[in-house]
C-alpha positions as CSV (number, residue, x, y, z in Angstrom):
1,M,-13.3,-104.6,128.8
2,Q,-9.6,-105.0,129.6
3,I,-8.2,-108.5,130.4
4,G,-5.7,-108.9,133.2
5,I,-4.0,-111.7,135.1
6,F,-4.8,-112.6,138.7
7,G,-1.5,-114.3,139.8
8,G,0.7,-114.5,142.8
9,D,0.6,-118.3,143.1
10,T,1.1,-119.8,146.6
11,G,4.6,-121.2,146.9
12,A,6.1,-118.7,144.3
13,T,9.2,-116.8,145.2
14,I,9.6,-113.0,144.6
15,D,11.7,-113.9,141.5
16,D,8.9,-116.1,140.3
17,L,6.4,-113.3,140.7
18,V,8.7,-110.9,138.8
19,G,8.9,-113.5,136.1
20,H,5.2,-114.0,135.9
21,I,4.6,-110.2,135.7
22,R,7.3,-109.8,133.1
23,T,5.7,-112.5,130.9
24,A,2.3,-111.0,131.3
25,K,3.6,-107.6,130.3
26,E,5.5,-109.0,127.3
27,Q,2.4,-110.8,126.2
28,G,0.4,-107.6,126.2
29,F,-1.7,-107.8,129.3
30,P,-2.4,-104.4,130.8
31,S,-2.6,-105.4,134.4
32,F,-1.4,-108.1,136.9
33,W,-3.1,-108.5,140.3
34,I,-2.1,-110.4,143.5
35,A,-4.0,-111.2,146.7
36,Q,-3.0,-110.4,150.3
37,I,-3.7,-113.6,152.1
38,F,-1.1,-115.5,154.2
39,G,2.1,-115.2,152.1
40,F,4.0,-112.2,150.7
41,D,3.0,-108.7,151.7
42,A,1.3,-107.7,148.5
43,L,2.4,-104.1,148.4
44,T,6.0,-104.8,149.2
45,A,6.1,-107.5,146.5
46,L,4.6,-105.2,143.9
47,A,7.0,-102.5,144.8
48,V,9.9,-104.9,144.1
49,A,8.3,-106.3,141.0
50,G,7.3,-102.9,139.7
51,R,10.9,-101.7,139.8
52,E,11.9,-104.7,137.7
53,V,9.0,-104.6,135.2
54,P,7.8,-101.3,133.7
55,D,4.6,-100.4,131.8
56,I,2.0,-102.7,133.4
57,E,-0.6,-101.8,136.1
58,L,-0.1,-103.7,139.3
59,G,-3.1,-104.3,141.6
60,T,-3.9,-105.7,145.0
61,G,-6.9,-107.9,145.3
62,V,-7.3,-107.1,148.2
63,I,-5.5,-105.6,151.2
64,P,-7.6,-106.3,154.4
65,T,-8.3,-103.0,156.2
66,Y,-8.6,-104.1,159.9
67,P,-4.9,-105.0,160.4
68,R,-3.6,-101.8,158.8
69,H,-4.5,-98.4,160.1
70,P,-5.5,-96.2,157.1
71,M,-2.7,-93.8,157.8
72,M,-0.2,-96.6,157.6
73,L,-1.8,-98.1,154.5
74,A,-1.8,-94.7,152.8
75,G,1.9,-94.2,153.5
76,Q,2.7,-97.7,152.2
77,A,0.5,-97.3,149.0
78,L,2.0,-93.9,148.2
79,T,5.5,-95.4,148.7
80,V,4.7,-98.1,146.2
81,Q,3.4,-95.4,143.8
82,S,6.6,-93.5,144.1
83,A,8.7,-96.6,143.6
84,I,6.8,-97.9,140.5
85,G,5.9,-94.6,138.7
86,G,2.2,-94.4,139.6
87,R,1.0,-97.8,138.3
88,L,-0.7,-99.1,141.5
89,A,-4.4,-100.0,141.8
90,L,-5.2,-100.2,145.5
91,G,-7.8,-102.9,146.1
92,I,-8.9,-103.0,149.8
93,G,-11.5,-105.0,151.6
94,L,-12.9,-106.1,154.9
95,S,-11.7,-109.7,154.7
96,H,-14.0,-112.1,156.7
97,Q,-15.2,-112.3,160.3
98,I,-13.4,-115.6,160.9
99,V,-10.1,-114.1,159.8
100,I,-10.5,-110.7,161.6
101,E,-11.8,-112.0,164.9
102,A,-10.3,-115.6,165.2
103,M,-6.9,-114.9,163.7
104,F,-6.2,-111.2,164.3
105,G,-8.3,-110.7,167.4
106,Y,-10.1,-107.6,166.2
107,S,-13.8,-106.9,166.4
108,F,-15.7,-107.3,163.1
109,A,-18.7,-105.4,164.4
110,K,-20.2,-102.7,162.1
111,P,-18.2,-103.6,159.0
112,V,-20.0,-101.1,156.7
113,R,-19.4,-98.3,159.1
114,H,-15.8,-99.4,159.5
115,M,-15.2,-99.2,155.7
116,K,-16.9,-95.8,155.4
117,E,-14.8,-94.4,158.2
118,Y,-11.6,-96.1,156.8
119,L,-12.1,-94.4,153.4
120,S,-12.8,-91.1,155.1
121,I,-9.3,-91.2,156.3
122,L,-7.5,-93.1,153.6
123,R,-8.6,-91.2,150.5
124,P,-7.7,-87.6,151.8
125,L,-4.3,-88.9,152.8
126,L,-3.7,-90.4,149.4
127,H,-4.6,-87.1,147.8
128,G,-2.1,-85.1,149.9
129,E,-4.6,-83.8,152.4
130,A,-4.3,-83.7,156.2
131,V,-7.0,-85.5,158.2
132,S,-8.6,-84.9,161.5
133,F,-11.2,-87.6,161.9
134,R,-12.7,-89.3,164.9
135,G,-14.9,-92.3,164.1
136,E,-16.6,-95.1,165.9
137,T,-14.3,-97.7,164.5
138,V,-11.2,-95.8,163.4
139,S,-9.7,-92.3,163.9
140,A,-6.7,-90.4,162.6
141,N,-5.1,-87.0,162.9
142,G,-2.2,-86.1,160.7
143,S,-0.8,-85.9,157.2
144,L,1.8,-87.5,154.9
145,S,4.5,-86.2,152.6
146,I,5.8,-88.7,150.0
147,P,7.4,-87.0,147.0
148,G,6.6,-88.3,143.5
149,A,3.5,-90.3,144.6
150,A,0.3,-89.8,142.7
151,P,-2.9,-91.0,144.5
152,P,-3.7,-94.6,143.3
153,P,-7.3,-95.5,142.4
154,V,-9.0,-97.2,145.4
155,L,-11.2,-100.2,144.6
156,V,-13.3,-101.6,147.4
157,A,-14.2,-105.3,147.6
158,A,-18.0,-104.9,147.8
159,L,-20.6,-107.5,147.3
160,G,-23.6,-106.5,149.5
161,S,-25.8,-103.5,148.7
162,Q,-24.6,-101.3,151.6
163,M,-20.9,-101.9,150.7
164,L,-21.5,-101.2,147.1
165,H,-23.1,-97.9,148.0
166,V,-20.1,-97.0,150.1
167,A,-17.7,-98.0,147.2
168,G,-19.7,-96.0,144.7
169,R,-19.7,-92.8,146.9
170,L,-16.2,-92.9,148.3
171,A,-14.0,-95.0,146.0
172,E,-13.1,-95.4,142.3
173,G,-14.7,-98.7,142.0
174,T,-15.0,-102.3,143.2
175,I,-13.2,-105.6,142.8
176,T,-15.1,-108.9,143.0
177,W,-14.2,-112.6,143.3
178,M,-16.5,-115.7,142.9
179,T,-19.3,-113.5,141.6
180,G,-21.0,-114.8,138.4
181,P,-22.1,-112.9,135.3
182,A,-25.8,-112.8,136.2
183,T,-25.1,-111.3,139.7
184,L,-22.6,-108.8,138.2
185,A,-25.2,-107.7,135.6
186,E,-28.2,-107.6,137.9
187,H,-26.7,-106.5,141.3
188,I,-23.1,-105.4,141.3
189,V,-22.9,-103.2,138.3
190,P,-26.2,-101.3,138.6
191,T,-25.9,-100.9,142.4
192,I,-22.4,-99.3,142.4
193,T,-23.0,-97.3,139.2
194,S,-26.2,-95.8,140.7
195,A,-24.4,-94.9,143.9
196,A,-21.6,-93.2,142.0
197,K,-24.0,-91.3,139.9
198,E,-26.0,-90.1,142.9
199,A,-22.7,-88.9,144.4
200,G,-21.7,-87.0,141.3
201,R,-18.8,-89.2,140.7
202,D,-17.5,-90.8,137.4
203,A,-18.7,-94.2,136.4
204,P,-16.9,-96.7,138.6
205,R,-14.3,-99.2,137.6
206,I,-15.6,-102.7,138.1
207,V,-12.9,-105.4,138.3
208,A,-14.1,-109.0,138.3
209,S,-12.1,-112.1,138.8
210,L,-13.0,-115.7,138.3
211,P,-11.2,-119.0,137.9
212,V,-10.5,-119.8,134.2
213,C,-9.3,-123.0,132.5
214,V,-9.3,-124.0,128.8
215,T,-9.5,-127.8,128.9
216,A,-10.5,-131.0,127.1
217,D,-11.7,-132.3,130.5
218,P,-14.2,-129.8,131.8
219,D,-15.6,-132.3,134.4
220,G,-12.2,-132.9,135.8
221,A,-11.5,-129.1,135.8
222,R,-14.7,-128.4,137.6
223,E,-13.9,-131.0,140.2
224,R,-10.5,-129.5,140.7
225,A,-12.1,-126.0,141.0
226,A,-14.6,-127.4,143.6
227,N,-11.7,-128.7,145.7
228,T,-9.2,-125.8,145.2
229,F,-11.7,-123.0,145.9
230,S,-14.0,-124.9,148.3
231,I,-13.5,-122.3,151.1
232,Y,-15.2,-119.6,149.0
233,G,-18.4,-121.6,149.1
234,Q,-18.4,-121.4,152.9
235,L,-17.5,-117.8,153.6
236,P,-20.7,-115.9,154.1
237,S,-20.1,-113.0,151.7
238,Y,-19.1,-115.3,148.8
239,R,-21.8,-117.8,149.7
240,A,-24.4,-115.0,149.3
241,M,-23.2,-114.2,145.8
242,L,-23.1,-117.9,144.8
243,D,-26.7,-118.3,146.1
244,R,-27.8,-115.2,144.1
245,E,-26.2,-116.7,141.0
246,G,-27.9,-120.0,141.6
247,A,-24.6,-121.7,141.9
248,A,-24.0,-124.7,144.2
249,G,-20.4,-123.7,144.7
250,P,-17.3,-122.2,143.1
251,A,-17.1,-124.8,140.4
252,D,-20.3,-123.5,139.0
253,V,-19.0,-120.0,138.4
254,A,-15.5,-121.1,137.2
255,I,-15.2,-120.5,133.4
256,V,-14.2,-123.9,132.2
257,G,-14.3,-125.8,128.9
258,D,-13.0,-125.6,125.3
259,E,-11.9,-122.3,123.7
260,A,-15.4,-121.4,122.5
261,T,-17.0,-122.1,125.9
262,V,-14.4,-120.1,127.8
263,R,-14.6,-117.2,125.3
264,S,-18.3,-117.1,125.7
265,G,-18.1,-117.2,129.5
266,I,-15.7,-114.2,129.5
267,E,-18.0,-112.4,127.0
268,R,-20.9,-112.8,129.5
269,V,-18.8,-111.0,132.1
270,R,-18.1,-108.2,129.6
271,D,-21.7,-107.9,128.7
272,A,-22.6,-107.6,132.4
273,G,-20.8,-104.2,132.4
274,V,-17.5,-105.2,133.9
275,T,-14.6,-102.9,133.0
276,D,-11.7,-105.3,133.8
277,F,-11.7,-109.1,133.9
278,T,-8.8,-110.6,135.8
279,A,-8.3,-114.3,135.1
280,A,-7.3,-116.6,137.8
281,E,-5.8,-119.4,135.7
282,F,-5.9,-122.8,137.2
283,G,-4.8,-125.3,134.5
284,A,-3.4,-128.6,135.9
285,T,-1.3,-129.5,132.9
286,E,1.1,-127.5,130.7
287,A,-1.4,-128.0,127.8
288,E,-4.2,-126.5,129.8
289,K,-2.0,-123.6,131.1
290,T,-0.9,-122.8,127.5
291,A,-4.3,-123.1,126.0
292,T,-5.8,-120.9,128.7
293,R,-3.2,-118.2,128.3
294,D,-3.4,-118.3,124.5
295,L,-7.2,-117.8,124.7
296,L,-6.8,-114.9,127.1
297,R,-4.2,-113.3,124.8
298,S,-6.6,-113.6,121.9
299,L,-9.1,-111.4,123.8
300,L,-6.7,-108.5,124.3
């Protein structure tokens, strides 16, 4: 299992992001991932950072599909690929009903059909093929020409069984958040792996991210996790995974404690069958931040 960093802190500048990625690369981490929430455009930021920092994979975790037509996203992703020499991992996802309907004003009806149709357009375009597709939720007719752009792997944020089947059949893998090791082992990994096998595809890449903190005050760190990540205990898709894990909230799946405890927690994720663990570090003090990064480096 590879160990990467899930970064892109709120409030960071582009220069900060470049610095964080450069440090991760110099420390030997093979990948660095950022979210698309309500800050920088993730793909634009990675295009800039990737021109500054070579030799590290850069991933999105994740780009919401509804606000970007798949033809536009394909063009943007291939542009980033051309700019950074083919190091992009394109994580995409539905986002959440409250975001798509209340903020963007789009319908969130039939999300699984939407993702299946979206991938039916996106993936051929990424591979240099023309598309002529008319779906119920999205349609496209056209092609792209972007020199020097290899198709990036597409990872679909998939938690429910139907979405995992779509990801297994039509994408290179999945990317998860707030999903504990038992749920990864018993649900995520076997479901998507089976779907990929049935479709005659290679074993999927499974990228899992959880909050991580090496600390001498685990109770305080868990309380901070409960506050910092509280929204994820309320959003239906994450709530379902927490319930499946038997977790009251995000604090219960955060990997927190001394070095041995955190190491053991990450090893449980590895043993679940995950291919990539991306750590969302959340130390509150310089001592916690340093100890967390040092532990992660020891696992490389």
